[in-house]
N, C-alpha and C positions, 0 to 999 in steps of 0.2 A: 501654335504649336498642333493644331487641330491639322493644318494644312501640309506641313510637314509629315505627319503619320499617314495622312491619307497619301498622300505621294508614297512612303515607304510600303504602304498595300497596294497599292496598284502596281509597284514595280514587283513585289513579292509574285503577284497574280499571275503577272505576264510571265514573269522567269518559269515558277512552277508548270504553267498553260505549256512552255515551249517546251520543257527539260520531260512532263510527261507525254506531248507528241511523237516525240524521236525514237520513243522504245520499237523493238523490233516487233513488229504485229504477224502472226500466225498467216499464211493463206487461208484463203474461205475452203470451207470443205464443199466439193464440186461432186456432178458426176459424169460420167462421157458423154451424158445426152449434153450435158449443158454446154461443157470444153467443146462438141460438135458443134451447137447451135451459135460460137460465137470465138470462131478459134483465131480470130486479128485479136481479140483484145486480150487472148492468155498465150498467144503464141509466144514462148523464147520467156516464159515470166515463171516462176516456181509458182506451184501448184498442189492441193492436198486435192487427192479423185479416192472416191469412195465406190466401193463396187464388188461385183463378181469376179473374181481371177480365173483365169484359164490358161492350164502351163502345161504344154506336152512336147509331142514330134510334130514342129510346125504348127504351133499352138503357141501364142503370146498374146493372151487379149485380157482387157478389164470392161466388163459389162454392166452395162447401170443393172443390172436386176438379173438374177436368174433366168428368170421368165424369156429375158432377149436373150438370154444364150441359148435356153431348149427351143424356139422358135428363129433361131437364126434370121433375126428382123430387119436385117441391113447392116450397115456401116455406121447407122447415123447414134446406135446404143454402145457403140464400141471403140473404144480407141486401143489401138496398138502398145506392146509394151518392149521399148528399147532396153539394149543393156539390163536382162533380166536374168543374168547370170546367178543372184543369190536368191530367186525363183523358183530356177532351172536347179540348181545344187539341193532345195528341201522342197521337191515338187509334194513329196506326201504331207507337207506341213502347210501350203500355200495354197494348193492344187484344190478348186472348185469351193474356194471359201472366202466369206464377203471379207472385204480389208480394206486400209485406208493405206493409201499408196502415198506421197511426197518424190516431188519431182521436177524437172524443165520441161513441160508442156512443147512439143514439135508440130504446127501447125500443119506441117506437109513435108513429110520426108525425102518426099521425090524431089522437091524443091532444092535441097540439099544434096542430092543425087543418092541417097539411100536407097537401097532396095533392099527390103528386109523378108526372108520367106517367115511364112508362120505370122503374116500381121494381120489383121482384121479392116485394118483402115489407113488410111492416107496419114494420119494423126496420131502421134504417139505422146507417150512422156518418159522420158529419160531415167531410169532408174539406178543412177550412178551410186556407188558404195555409199555414201557418204550420208543419203538421205533416211528417215526411218519408216518402214513398213509397219503393223498392225493389224492383228487377225484381230476380225470383231466376232463377236457370238454371233450363232446362227441366228438369222432371220425367222 
């Protein structure tokens, strides 16, 4: 009888571990600098990115930090924002704020034949309407 109980217990443990492993996990929280360091690892994948957003006339950027934006320190700390209509529609709410954005990371807009005015980098995050956007408290 003890052998039978052990087998049942083992089956339940295996079933529970596979059931728990199938839960959809939230993507890891990244920065533009982290995405630019490993673009192929995240290309065409859902990502969550935290950074300092700048939206305006020919400006659709997400910088790792406000100091990167102020220094204009190159494109390694910035990704472009593709399909940023929701951000542009409410510039007063989002512009120059720290945010968390979700979207599909695109390692190279040029390789897809996309030319985007107001891009800070060839890498971008596609902010389709279905993905959430959160404003963070000021640092």
